[in-house]
C-alpha positions as CSV (number, residue, x, y, z in Angstrom):
1,M,-2.2,-8.9,-22.2
2,L,-0.6,-12.1,-21.7
3,A,-0.9,-14.2,-18.1
4,V,2.2,-16.4,-17.9
5,V,3.4,-18.4,-15.5
6,A,7.4,-18.4,-15.8
7,W,10.4,-19.2,-12.8
8,V,12.6,-16.6,-12.9
9,A,15.5,-16.8,-10.4
10,A,17.4,-13.6,-9.2
11,A,20.4,-14.7,-7.5
12,G,22.6,-12.4,-5.4
13,L,20.5,-9.8,-6.2
14,L,19.4,-9.8,-2.4
15,L,20.5,-7.7,0.6
16,S,22.7,-5.1,-1.7
17,G,22.7,-1.4,-1.5
18,C,21.3,1.2,-3.4
19,G,21.3,4.6,-4.1
20,A,17.8,6.7,-5.6
21,D,17.2,5.8,-9.1
22,G,17.2,9.6,-9.7
23,T,13.9,9.8,-12.0
24,E,11.9,11.7,-10.0
25,P,12.6,14.7,-7.9
26,S,11.8,14.9,-4.6
27,G,8.9,16.4,-3.5
28,T,6.7,16.4,-6.4
29,G,4.6,14.2,-5.2
30,P,4.1,10.7,-3.4
31,D,6.0,9.2,-5.0
32,G,9.1,11.8,-5.9
33,S,10.2,10.6,-2.5
34,G,12.7,7.9,-1.8
35,A,14.6,6.3,1.1
36,A,17.7,5.1,3.0
37,A,17.0,2.7,6.2
38,S,17.2,4.8,9.6
39,P,18.4,2.4,12.4
40,G,15.6,0.4,14.2
41,S,15.7,-1.6,17.4
42,G,18.9,-3.6,16.3
43,E,16.8,-7.3,16.5
44,P,17.9,-9.4,14.6
45,T,16.7,-10.0,10.7
46,P,15.2,-12.6,9.0
47,T,17.5,-14.0,6.6
48,L,16.1,-14.1,3.3
49,G,17.6,-16.9,0.4
50,T,20.6,-15.9,-1.5
51,Q,19.1,-17.8,-4.7
52,P,15.9,-16.5,-4.7
53,Q,12.7,-17.5,-7.0
54,A,9.8,-16.0,-7.7
55,E,6.8,-17.0,-10.0
56,V,5.5,-14.6,-12.2
57,L,1.4,-14.7,-12.6
58,A,0.5,-12.3,-15.0
59,D,2.3,-10.2,-17.2
60,R,1.8,-6.5,-19.5
61,L,-0.7,-5.2,-17.2
62,E,-1.3,-1.8,-17.8
63,V,-0.3,-0.2,-14.3
64,P,-2.0,-2.7,-11.6
65,W,-2.4,-0.7,-8.5
66,G,-5.0,-2.7,-5.9
67,L,-4.8,-6.9,-4.6
68,A,-7.3,-8.6,-3.0
69,F,-8.3,-11.9,-2.7
70,E,-11.7,-14.1,-2.9
71,A,-12.4,-16.8,-0.6
72,S,-12.0,-19.2,-3.5
73,G,-8.0,-17.9,-3.4
74,D,-8.3,-15.8,-6.6
75,A,-6.6,-12.7,-7.0
76,L,-8.5,-9.0,-7.8
77,V,-6.3,-6.3,-9.4
78,T,-7.1,-3.3,-10.2
79,E,-5.4,-1.4,-13.7
80,R,-5.5,2.8,-12.4
81,I,-5.6,3.9,-15.6
82,S,-7.4,1.6,-17.4
83,G,-10.7,1.4,-14.4
84,R,-10.4,-2.5,-15.1
85,L,-10.9,-4.8,-12.3
86,L,-9.3,-8.2,-13.5
87,R,-9.7,-11.6,-11.7
88,L,-6.5,-14.0,-11.5
89,S,-7.1,-17.6,-11.5
90,D,-4.9,-20.4,-12.0
91,G,-2.8,-18.4,-14.3
92,T,-5.4,-16.7,-16.2
93,L,-6.5,-13.2,-16.5
94,T,-10.4,-12.2,-16.8
95,E,-12.2,-9.2,-17.0
96,V,-14.6,-8.9,-13.6
97,A,-15.9,-5.3,-14.2
98,D,-14.8,-2.2,-16.7
99,L,-15.2,0.5,-14.4
100,G,-13.0,2.9,-17.2
101,G,-16.3,5.0,-17.2
102,E,-16.3,5.9,-13.8
103,I,-12.8,7.2,-12.9
104,A,-11.1,10.4,-13.5
105,A,-7.4,8.7,-14.0
106,E,-5.4,11.9,-13.7
107,G,-1.7,12.2,-12.6
108,E,-2.5,9.6,-9.3
109,G,-5.7,9.2,-9.3
110,G,-7.9,6.5,-11.1
111,L,-8.8,3.0,-9.9
112,L,-6.8,3.2,-6.8
113,G,-7.4,0.0,-4.0
114,V,-9.7,-3.2,-3.5
115,A,-10.6,-4.8,-0.5
116,V,-12.9,-8.6,0.1
117,S,-14.7,-8.4,2.9
118,P,-13.9,-11.6,5.6
119,P,-16.0,-14.5,6.5
120,G,-18.6,-13.4,8.7
121,S,-18.9,-10.0,7.3
122,T,-22.3,-9.3,6.0
123,P,-22.1,-9.8,3.4
124,A,-18.8,-12.4,3.0
125,D,-16.6,-11.6,-0.3
126,A,-18.1,-8.5,-1.3
127,V,-15.7,-6.4,-3.3
128,F,-15.0,-2.8,-2.3
129,L,-12.6,-0.8,-4.5
130,Y,-11.4,3.2,-3.6
131,L,-11.5,5.3,-6.9
132,T,-11.2,9.2,-8.5
133,T,-14.0,10.0,-10.0
134,A,-14.3,13.8,-11.5
135,V,-15.5,15.0,-7.8
136,D,-14.0,13.4,-5.0
137,N,-12.7,10.2,-4.0
138,R,-14.6,7.7,-2.5
139,V,-15.1,4.0,-1.5
140,A,-17.6,2.4,-3.7
141,R,-18.9,-1.7,-3.5
142,L,-19.2,-3.6,-6.6
143,E,-22.7,-5.2,-7.1
144,G,-23.0,-6.5,-10.6
145,G,-21.2,-4.5,-12.6
146,S,-22.2,-1.5,-11.2
147,L,-20.6,0.2,-8.3
148,R,-22.7,1.3,-5.1
149,P,-20.9,4.8,-2.8
150,V,-20.0,3.5,0.6
151,L,-18.1,6.8,1.3
152,T,-17.7,9.9,-0.8
153,G,-16.1,13.4,-0.5
154,I,-12.6,12.2,0.1
155,P,-11.1,15.6,-1.4
156,R,-8.8,14.4,-4.8
157,A,-6.1,15.8,-6.7
158,R,-3.7,15.1,-9.3
159,I,-1.4,13.9,-6.4
160,H,-2.0,12.2,-2.8
161,N,-4.9,10.3,-3.5
162,G,-3.9,7.5,-0.7
163,G,-6.2,4.7,-2.3
164,R,-5.4,1.4,0.3
165,L,-8.2,-0.5,1.6
166,A,-8.0,-3.1,4.0
167,F,-10.4,-5.2,6.3
168,G,-9.0,-5.0,9.6
169,P,-9.1,-8.1,11.9
170,D,-12.3,-6.5,14.1
171,G,-13.9,-6.7,10.8
172,A,-13.5,-3.0,9.9
173,L,-13.5,-1.5,6.8
174,Y,-9.4,1.2,6.9
175,V,-9.5,3.7,4.0
176,T,-6.2,5.5,3.5
177,T,-6.4,9.2,2.4
178,G,-3.8,12.0,0.9
179,D,-3.7,15.5,1.6
180,A,-4.8,15.6,-1.7
181,G,-2.1,18.6,-2.4
182,S,-3.4,20.6,0.9
183,P,-1.3,20.0,3.6
184,D,-3.1,21.9,5.9
185,A,-6.3,19.5,5.4
186,A,-4.7,16.5,7.3
187,Q,-4.5,18.3,10.9
188,D,-8.4,19.2,10.0
189,R,-10.7,16.5,11.5
190,S,-13.5,18.0,9.4
191,S,-12.0,16.7,6.1
192,L,-11.6,13.3,4.9
193,A,-8.1,14.0,3.8
194,G,-4.8,13.1,5.1
195,K,-6.0,10.2,7.3
196,I,-6.4,7.2,8.0
197,L,-10.4,5.8,7.9
198,R,-12.4,3.6,9.6
199,I,-15.9,2.6,8.7
200,R,-18.1,-0.2,9.0
201,P,-19.0,-2.3,4.9
202,D,-22.2,-0.5,4.8
203,G,-20.2,3.3,5.3
204,S,-21.7,3.8,8.8
205,I,-19.3,4.7,11.6
206,P,-18.6,2.6,13.8
207,A,-19.5,3.3,17.8
208,D,-15.7,3.1,19.5
209,N,-14.2,5.2,16.9
210,P,-12.2,7.8,18.6
211,F,-13.3,10.7,17.3
212,P,-17.9,10.0,18.1
213,G,-19.1,10.4,14.8
214,S,-16.0,10.6,12.5
215,P,-14.7,8.1,10.4
216,V,-11.2,9.6,11.3
217,Y,-8.9,7.1,13.2
218,S,-6.0,8.9,12.6
219,L,-4.6,11.9,11.3
220,G,-1.5,14.3,10.4
221,H,-0.7,11.9,7.2
222,R,0.6,13.5,3.7
223,N,-0.1,10.3,1.6
224,V,-0.5,6.5,3.3
225,Q,-0.8,3.4,0.5
226,G,0.4,0.9,2.8
227,I,-1.5,-0.7,5.9
228,A,-1.3,-3.5,7.6
229,W,-1.5,-6.0,11.0
230,D,1.0,-7.9,12.9
231,S,0.2,-11.1,14.6
232,A,-1.3,-9.2,17.6
233,G,-3.8,-6.8,15.7
234,R,-1.3,-3.3,15.8
235,L,-1.8,-1.3,12.9
236,W,1.2,-0.2,10.5
237,A,1.4,2.2,7.8
238,T,3.6,3.2,5.6
239,E,4.2,7.3,4.9
240,F,5.4,9.0,1.6
241,G,7.7,11.9,3.0
242,S,8.2,15.1,0.8
243,Q,11.6,16.8,0.8
244,L,13.3,14.9,4.0
245,L,11.9,11.4,5.4
246,D,9.3,8.8,4.5
247,E,7.9,6.5,7.0
248,V,6.1,3.6,8.5
249,N,4.2,4.2,11.3
250,L,2.8,2.7,14.6
251,I,-1.1,3.4,14.1
252,T,-3.3,4.4,17.5
253,P,-6.4,5.2,17.7
254,G,-6.8,9.1,17.2
255,G,-3.0,9.2,17.3
256,N,-1.6,12.7,15.2
257,Y,1.5,12.0,13.2
258,G,2.4,15.1,12.6
259,W,2.0,16.0,9.0
260,P,2.8,18.9,7.5
261,L,3.8,20.0,11.3
262,A,6.8,17.7,11.1
263,E,8.3,15.4,8.4
264,G,9.8,12.3,9.7
265,P,10.1,12.7,14.2
266,A,8.5,16.0,15.5
267,P,10.8,18.8,16.2
268,A,11.9,19.2,19.9
269,G,9.3,20.8,22.5
270,T,6.3,19.8,20.2
271,A,3.3,18.4,21.7
272,G,0.7,16.0,20.8
273,L,2.7,14.1,17.7
274,I,3.8,10.6,17.3
275,D,7.2,10.0,15.8
276,P,7.3,7.5,13.1
277,L,8.9,4.3,13.7
278,V,11.3,3.8,10.9
279,T,12.6,6.6,8.5
280,W,14.8,6.9,5.1
281,P,15.8,10.0,3.7
282,T,14.6,10.5,0.3
283,S,16.3,8.7,-2.0
284,E,15.2,4.6,-1.2
285,A,11.9,4.3,-0.8
286,S,8.7,5.9,-1.7
287,P,7.1,3.4,0.3
288,S,3.7,2.5,-1.1
289,G,2.2,-1.6,-0.3
290,A,2.9,-3.0,2.9
291,A,2.5,-6.7,4.4
292,V,3.2,-8.5,7.8
293,V,3.8,-12.2,7.2
294,N,5.3,-13.9,10.6
295,D,5.8,-10.2,12.0
296,T,8.0,-9.1,9.1
297,L,6.8,-5.9,7.7
298,Y,7.4,-6.1,3.9
299,V,7.5,-2.6,2.2
300,A,6.6,-2.2,-1.4
301,A,9.4,0.5,-2.5
302,L,8.7,2.3,-6.1
303,R,11.5,4.8,-6.2
304,G,13.8,2.5,-4.4
305,R,13.2,-0.4,-6.4
306,R,12.5,-3.2,-4.2
307,V,11.2,-4.6,-0.8
308,W,12.0,-3.6,2.6
309,Q,12.2,-6.4,5.1
310,I,11.2,-5.1,8.5
311,P,11.3,-7.3,11.5
312,L,8.8,-6.4,14.1
313,S,8.6,-7.3,18.0
314,D,6.1,-5.7,20.4
315,G,5.4,-2.7,18.9
316,T,9.0,-1.7,17.9
317,A,10.4,-2.1,14.2
318,G,13.7,-3.0,14.1
319,T,16.3,-2.6,11.2
320,P,15.0,-2.2,7.8
321,V,16.7,-4.8,4.7
322,P,16.2,-4.1,1.5
323,V,15.6,-7.2,-1.1
324,L,14.6,-7.6,-4.5
325,Q,16.8,-5.0,-5.5
326,D,16.1,-3.4,-9.0
327,V,14.7,-7.4,-9.5
328,Y,11.3,-5.9,-11.2
329,G,11.7,-1.9,-10.8
330,R,9.1,-0.1,-9.0
331,I,7.0,-2.6,-6.9
332,R,3.5,-0.8,-6.0
333,T,1.3,-2.9,-3.5
334,L,2.5,-6.1,-1.7
335,A,-0.6,-8.9,-0.2
336,V,-0.4,-11.5,1.6
337,G,-1.8,-14.7,-0.3
338,P,-2.8,-17.8,-0.2
339,A,-1.3,-20.0,2.0
340,G,1.2,-17.6,3.4
341,T,2.5,-16.1,-0.2
342,L,3.2,-12.8,-0.5
343,W,2.2,-11.3,-3.4
344,L,3.7,-7.7,-5.1
345,T,2.6,-5.4,-8.6
346,T,5.3,-4.0,-10.4
347,S,4.3,0.2,-11.5
348,N,7.1,0.6,-14.3
349,R,4.2,1.8,-16.7
350,D,3.4,5.1,-14.9
351,G,5.2,7.4,-16.3
352,R,8.0,7.2,-13.8
353,G,9.4,4.5,-14.7
354,E,11.5,2.8,-16.9
355,P,9.1,-0.5,-18.3
356,G,10.7,-3.3,-19.4
357,E,8.5,-5.6,-22.2
358,T,6.3,-7.9,-20.2
359,D,5.7,-4.7,-17.5
360,D,3.8,-4.4,-15.5
361,R,3.1,-7.8,-13.7
362,V,2.0,-10.0,-11.0
363,V,4.9,-11.9,-8.9
364,V,4.1,-14.5,-6.0
365,L,7.0,-15.4,-3.3
366,R,6.7,-18.7,-1.8
367,P,7.9,-19.0,2.2
368,D,10.3,-21.6,2.8
369,Q,10.6,-24.1,5.5
370,K,11.3,-21.6,8.3
371,G,8.3,-20.2,7.3
372,E,10.2,-16.9,6.0
373,I,9.6,-15.3,2.7
374,A,12.5,-16.2,0.3
375,P,12.1,-14.6,-2.8
């Protein structure tokens, strides 16, 4: 493994169109769906630079998945298949923990999301991980070199394991799960599959959760791998579709987002389901990680091999614009780093991509003088 610092130019590759890469059939798993953007609110979209530069901080990683930042500004990166948790500091990678013996890296499972508890939490700067074991998906806290279970019993499968962790502005830990290949579980409030969950850092259930005594925060999800909050504290989530549409949803407590009763907007006459605010036909997205910078939502696209940029305003989503198309291949994760930087990880060595010699990579994109991301 090599940690490098290199400035790379990708001039002229932004804001261009793209079709499906043709490497994955639709409907075979969350990464087998793609997207083409539907019209949004019509609000202006931030302009990005036409001669972008990006700093490659690390390369030759083995399927990086989760990305989070410690109070020091150092980045923590998970490798899904190897089970290694890595620290990236000043261009140097070190191993924090080898959890390969704890995980079952089958299909899309393994060592997935990572989150660090924010200042003011008890304890602060604690590391939380989402992992697939032989019996379940679970959330655990890293203590020394071992794991302490926080939330167990999340259904697991070769596909649709969810896996994103993030602390919200309310200090709660949010957990995204997939339907684990059993679509009906997404509508079953007694199942943890196909949900966004909300818990305290110790695993207990907040008293103000929408369903008393339950960690379920929203339901009816096929496979959510991206969540992020805008400046008003609204929660946005990306969701893999099956045969028709990938989605971006504005999440409300107790909301039902339709799967498997609906994919995309609910059929006419269907009550009680919340429609997505952005959809893409299954050819240009497979939306995974998400991040918000200056009230612009950035969505990582796997099959789409790009980042989608979506302006947000008062709970509405504007027209998505593709950026970084075919520059880094499959993009798994986005995260806001120190000083408002936007970080990404690639996923070209996951068996569905076309890895280059230096894949997979961690890349940082820096905001311009206007505070916009000009990768």
